[in-house]
N, C-alpha and C positions, 0 to 999 in steps of 0.2 A: 611585229616581225623585225622591227629595228633592233630589238634586244637579241634576237637570234643572229642577225648579221654581226652584231658586236661580239657575240660569243664565238662565232666562227672566224672572226678577224685574226689574222696571223696564225691560225691553226692550219697545220699541214693536212689537207683533206685526203691526200693519198694515204697517209698514215691512219687516219680515221677509218677509211674504207678497209684497209688491211686488217686493222684490229677487229672490225665488225665481221669480216670474212672468216677470221680464225676463232671466233667465239664458238663455244660448244653448243651445237644445235639442240641436243636433247635437254640440256639444262635451260636453254632459252625457252623451249616448249613448256617445260615445267614452270618456269617463271610466269609465262602467260596464263597457264591454267590456275596457278595459285592467286595471281593478281585478279583474275576474272571472278574467282569464287567469292571475292569480297562483296560483290554486288548482291547476290542472294542474302548474304549476311546483313547488308544494309536494309534490305526489304523486311527481314525478320525483325530487326531492331525498330524500324519505322512502325511496324505493326504494334509494337509495345507503346509507342509514343502517341500515335494518331488513333483515336477511338471515336465511336459515334456519340451522339448526344447522351446516351444512357451508359456510356463507358464500356460498351461491348467492342471487341476487336473486329476489324474489317477482314474480309477474305484476303488471302495472301496474294493471289494472282493479280488483282487490279493494282496493288501496291508494287508488285514486281514490274508490271508494264510501265507504271509511272516512273519507277526508279530507272529502268533502262532508257526510257525516252528522255528523262532529265539529264542523265550523264551523256547520252548521245548528243543532246542539244548543246551541252557544255563543250563538246568536241567540235561541233559544226557551227555554232553561233558565238558571237563575241560577248564579253562582259558578263560571263557566268549566267547567261540567259537560261541555262538548264534548271536553275533553282526555281525560277518562276514557272517554267514549262512543266516541271514535275508537279508543282502544286496545282497548276491548271488541269493537267491530265487527271490527277486524283479527284479534283472537284467535278470533272466531267463523268467519272465512272462511279463515284461513291456519294452517298448523302452527307457531304461535308462541304463547308464553305471554303472558298479559295483562301481567304485570309487565315483560317484555322489550319489548313494544310501548310501554308507558308510559315505560320508560327511554329508548327511542329518541326519544320526543316531548320528553322533558326535554333530551336532547342538542340537538334542534332549537332549543329555546328559548334555550339558551346561545349557539348560533351566531347566532340572530336578534338577540339583545341586543347581541352584539359588533359585528355588521355595522351595525345601526341606530346604535349609538354612533359607529362610524367615520364613517358618513355624516353624522351630526349634527355631528361635528368639522369636516367640510368646510364645512357651513353656518356654524358658529361662527367659522371662520377667514376666511370671505369678508368683503370690505370692506363688504358690504351689511348685515352683522349688527349689530343695534342694541347699541351699547356699554353702554347702561343696563339691559340685560336682567337682571332679578333675580327669583328665586323665593324668597319668604319671607326676603328680605335676603341671600341667597347668589347669587353669580353663576352663571348657567346653565352656563358652561364648567367651573366647579369641580364642580358637581353631576354633569355628564357625565363628567368625569375620574374622580371617586370611584366612580361607578357602573361605569365601564369597568374600573377596578381590581378591583372586587368580582367581576365576571363573568370576568375573566381568572384570578382565583384559583380560581373554580369550575371553569373549564376545565382548569386545571393539576391540580386534585385529581382530576377525571374522567380525565385522561390517566394519572395515577399509578395509579389504581384499575384502569383498563382494561389497563394493561401488566403489573401485578402484583396480580391480584385476590385470590389466596389469603390473604395476610396480612391484608388489609383485611377480607375476609369473615370470617376467623377472629376478628379483634378485634371486629367488629360482632356476631358470634354470641355471644361471651362477654358483651358488655355487655347484649345483649337478654335472654339467659337469666338474668342477674343481676338485671335491673330489672323484667322482665315475668313474668306467670304463664306456666307451661310451654307451654300450648296456644297462647297468643298469641305467645310468643317463637318457636316453631317456624314459625308462619305468617309472621311477619315475616322470619325468616331465609330461608325459602323464597322470599319475595318479593324479598329483596335479591339472591339469585342471578339472578333474572330481570332485575332492573334492571341489574346488571353486564353481563349478556349484551347488553343494549341499547346498551352503550358500545363494542361491538366495532369500530365504524367508526373510533374514535380510534386503533386499532392499525395501520390501513392508510394509508400516506401518500397513495396514489392516491385512495382514497375520501375521505379527509380533504380533499384539495385540491378534489375534485369537489363536496363539500358546501359549501365556501367559495365556489366559483364560482357554484353555483346559488343560494346565499344572496344573493350580490351581484345576480344577475339578478333574483331575486324582489323585493328591496327597492328596487332602482333602478326596476323596472317599477311597483312600488307608489307610489313617489314621483312617477313620471310621471303616474299617475292624479290625484294631488292637484294637480300643476302644471297639467294640462289643465283641471281644475275651476277653478283660479284664473282662467284665461282665460275660462271659461264665465261667470263672475261679473264679469268686467272688473276683477279685482283687480290693481292696479299694484304688485305686489311681486315681488322677484327669484325666479327658478325654484328657487334653492337653498333658499329658505324651505320648500319641500316636504320637503326632507330633515329639517329641524328639526321640522316639523309631524308627520311620520309617527313620528319618534322619541318625541316627547312623548305622542302618542296611544298608541303601542305600549306604552310603560311604564305609561301610565295604565290601559289596559284589561287589563294583566297582573295587576292586583289583582282577585281574585274580587269580582264586583259583580252588578248587575242583568242580566237577560237582554238580550242584544244591546248591552251596555255603555251602556244608555240614561242620558244625563246625563254620564257619564264622558267619552265621545267629544266631546260638545258643549263641556264645560268645558275640555278639553285644547285643542280647536280655538280657542275664544275666547281662552284665555291666549296661545297662540302668535300668532294673527293680530293681537291687540292690540299685541304687541311691534313689529309692522311698521306700526302706525298705522291699522289697518283699523277702521272704525266697528263698534261692537258689534252693531248690528242686522244689518249686512251679514255679519259674521263668523258670527252664529247662522244666518242664512239659508243661508250656504255649508255650515255644519256639518250642519244638519238635512237639507238636500237631498242632500249627499254620503252621509250616513249611511243615509238611507231608500233611495235609488236603488241603492246597492251592497249593501244588506241583502237586497233581494228576490231577485236571481239565485241566490246561493249557498244561500239558504233553500229555494228551489224545487228546486234541484239536489239538495240533501240530502234533501228529502222524497221526490223521485223515487227516489233510491238506496235510501232506507228501504223504499219499497214494493217495489222490485226484490228486496231481500233478505228480504222478508216479516218485517220487524221493525216494532215500534211505538215511538212516542215514550215511552210509559210504561215500556217495557223499558229504554230508555236512562236514564231518570230513576232507575229502581231500581238500575241498574248504577253510576251516579254516586254514589248514596247509600251503596251497599255497598263501593265502591272497587274492585270486580272483578266478573268474571262468575261 
């Protein structure tokens, strides 16, 4: 929350409230609907990635419950605990290991990063992009390029491990047994087997292509929600700025932080909209309104799924602390 205090420091809160009051309510409602629709898309994509031991797809509904609960937990618990909670719920409902479910979520994050970076590149290449855009003295395009290279390397390593898991697992097992106590090493090695199983999607060209396609759908749709909210606040900035905004927010909230990314979301939005000359108070009004209104539906959906599965938030918190079920 310290970051949120820093963001609001020297901001005229009366102006922020005035800007929020004058936003177009119908466009805000459309923003919330479009943003919330990304979650069913996530469940569809996850169904392509996470399969049973024979490669058959799981039912969509259990994956939907796990998805909503995971993102609800990200909103209510710190340090991105929702990622672990999502894998925990999936392992409770389906015949899949916790580590396999967690590995599949890791695959998702690599695809998310690469697609977001690709869409950010579109915004950076556009004539409307501010040429002076710097982050701590480095050009934004250079930061995006180096980050893309990092995630491309991670994807390459994942592809190598997925196609030839045995030598990698053997190497990992030798290192673990040499460096860790015996009981810890065996647990870690067992977990690594499950994580590698979560990479199986990378061995199927058809499923790989499907994951890329649904990732594009997800992030274009998400950017559309940001762009609609631009119009709700009367922001005279190009639509492609939404591609840049979602990328900066996406990488900002990837770092474990406060529940619901409070402060991180607002700081990333302020940084991006300032590049396009948006007044700071208006940028904060946009950030707070978007964050709050899109926070509510997925949180309620997650709590509903939690009640349907007869789980409690404390159980998710314990799972996140323990790292497994």
